[in-house]
C-alpha positions in Angstrom: 126.7 -30.0 38.8 128.1 -29.8 35.3 131.0 -27.4 34.7 131.7 -26.2 31.1 134.6 -23.8 30.7 133.7 -21.0 33.1 130.0 -21.9 33.6 128.6 -24.3 36.2 125.0 -25.6 36.3 123.0 -28.6 37.7 122.4 -31.6 35.5 118.6 -31.4 35.8 116.5 -28.4 36.8 113.4 -30.7 36.9 115.0 -33.1 39.4 116.2 -30.1 41.6 112.7 -28.6 41.5 111.0 -31.9 42.3 113.4 -32.6 45.1 112.7 -29.2 46.7 108.9 -29.6 46.2 109.1 -33.0 47.9 110.9 -31.5 50.9 108.4 -28.6 51.2 105.5 -31.0 50.9 107.0 -33.5 53.5 107.5 -30.7 56.0 103.9 -29.5 55.5 105.1 -26.0 54.5 103.6 -25.9 51.0 101.7 -22.5 50.7 98.9 -22.1 48.2 99.4 -18.9 46.1 96.0 -18.5 44.4 95.6 -16.4 41.3 93.0 -13.6 41.5 90.2 -12.4 39.3 89.6 -8.9 38.0 88.2 -7.8 41.4 91.3 -9.3 43.2 89.3 -12.1 44.7 91.2 -15.4 45.0 90.1 -18.1 42.5 89.8 -21.5 44.2 92.0 -24.2 42.6 89.8 -27.3 42.4 91.2 -29.2 39.5 94.4 -31.3 39.2 96.6 -30.6 36.2 96.4 -32.9 33.2 99.5 -32.6 31.0 98.8 -32.7 27.3 99.8 -35.9 25.5 103.2 -36.0 23.9 101.7 -36.2 20.4 99.2 -33.3 21.1 99.8 -30.2 19.1 101.2 -27.3 21.1 98.4 -25.1 22.2 98.4 -21.3 21.7 97.4 -20.9 25.4 100.1 -19.4 27.5 98.9 -20.9 30.8 96.3 -23.3 32.2 93.1 -21.9 33.6 93.1 -20.3 37.0 91.1 -23.1 38.7 93.9 -25.6 38.0 96.1 -26.4 41.0 99.6 -25.0 40.4 103.1 -24.3 41.6 104.7 -20.9 41.0 108.3 -20.8 40.1 110.5 -17.8 39.5 113.4 -17.7 37.1 115.7 -15.0 38.3 118.9 -13.3 37.1 121.3 -11.7 39.5 124.6 -9.9 38.8 127.0 -8.8 41.5 129.2 -10.1 44.2 132.9 -10.1 44.7 134.3 -11.4 42.3 131.5 -10.2 40.0 129.3 -13.0 38.6 126.0 -13.6 36.9 123.7 -16.2 38.6 120.5 -17.8 37.4 118.3 -19.1 40.1 114.9 -20.8 40.4 112.7 -20.0 43.3 109.6 -21.7 44.5 107.0 -19.2 45.6 104.8 -21.7 47.3 106.7 -21.7 50.6 107.1 -19.3 53.5 109.9 -16.8 52.8 110.5 -17.8 49.2 113.1 -15.0 48.8 115.5 -16.5 51.3 118.7 -17.7 49.7 118.4 -21.2 51.1 114.9 -21.4 49.5 116.3 -21.0 46.0 118.0 -23.3 43.5 121.1 -22.2 41.8 120.8 -23.0 38.1 123.9 -21.4 36.6 126.7 -19.1 37.5 129.6 -17.6 35.5 132.1 -14.8 36.1 131.2 -11.4 34.7 133.4 -8.4 34.8 131.1 -6.6 32.4 127.7 -7.0 30.9 127.9 -10.1 28.6 124.4 -11.1 27.7 125.6 -13.6 25.2 127.0 -15.7 28.0 123.7 -15.3 30.0 121.7 -16.3 26.9 124.0 -19.4 26.5 123.4 -20.3 30.2 119.6 -19.9 29.8 119.7 -21.9 26.5 121.2 -24.9 28.4 118.0 -25.1 30.4 115.3 -23.9 28.0 114.1 -27.4 27.0 114.1 -28.6 30.6 112.0 -25.6 31.7 109.7 -26.2 28.8 109.3 -29.9 29.8 108.7 -28.9 33.4 106.0 -26.4 32.5 104.4 -28.9 30.0 104.5 -31.9 32.5 103.7 -30.1 35.7 104.9 -31.2 39.1 103.5 -33.6 41.7 103.0 -32.1 45.2 101.4 -34.2 47.9 100.2 -36.8 45.4 98.5 -34.2 43.2 99.8 -33.1 39.8 99.9 -29.3 39.5 100.6 -27.0 36.6 103.9 -25.1 36.8 103.8 -21.4 36.2 107.1 -19.6 35.6 107.6 -15.9 36.4 110.7 -14.0 35.3 112.4 -11.8 38.0 115.7 -10.1 38.5 117.0 -6.6 38.1 115.3 -4.2 35.7 118.1 -4.1 33.1 118.3 -7.9 32.9 114.5 -8.3 32.5 114.4 -5.6 29.8 117.2 -7.3 28.0 115.6 -10.8 28.2 112.4 -9.3 26.8 114.2 -7.5 24.0 114.0 -3.9 25.1 117.1 -2.0 23.8 116.3 1.6 24.8 114.1 4.4 23.5 114.3 3.3 19.9 113.4 -0.3 20.6 110.5 -1.9 18.7 109.5 -3.7 22.0 108.4 -1.3 24.7 109.9 -1.2 28.2 108.5 -3.5 30.9 106.7 -0.6 32.8 105.7 1.4 29.7 102.2 1.3 28.3 103.0 3.4 25.2 103.3 1.9 21.7 106.0 3.2 19.4 104.5 4.7 16.3 101.1 3.1 16.8 99.0 2.2 13.8 95.3 3.1 13.9 94.5 -0.5 15.0 97.1 -0.5 17.8 95.9 3.0 19.0 92.3 1.6 19.1 93.5 -1.4 21.1 95.5 0.9 23.5 92.4 3.0 24.1 90.4 -0.1 25.1 
């Protein structure tokens, strides 16, 4: 762990995730979490992940195709406790009971007596490049390289803040809202589709 002023976090997220995945694999408790098609049928994962070369341009694709073997990680924010603190955790969904506290990896923690999103942004910033590298390079489980898919989770207010929603006058809509603020004709046509 590295401690900076009032914030503590591990030296390497990638090492912590790989260590946890190795333990899950060694205990034969890795659970496949297949993506689903538009009819909610599971899509078989038949291909190993091939990370792009370091000199390859960054693709506009947000994720590898659904037939690529993968690992699902959650990046979560939690505020609370006594004394009050903000915690950032990584969870591995590909295990039984992924929500158990012992099945998560503590990434950062700092005291919080009030909402201080600047401190949370600073904590997330410490690990942004490591998460990017983990997603780009994938992870090896049972001798097979898998893509890494990261899902944000946490309380509703924290997720809205991370996504840039600042209330009714925000230019970015709320997470559960399908409406578009002052839609143009083109946006309205897309919303109708």
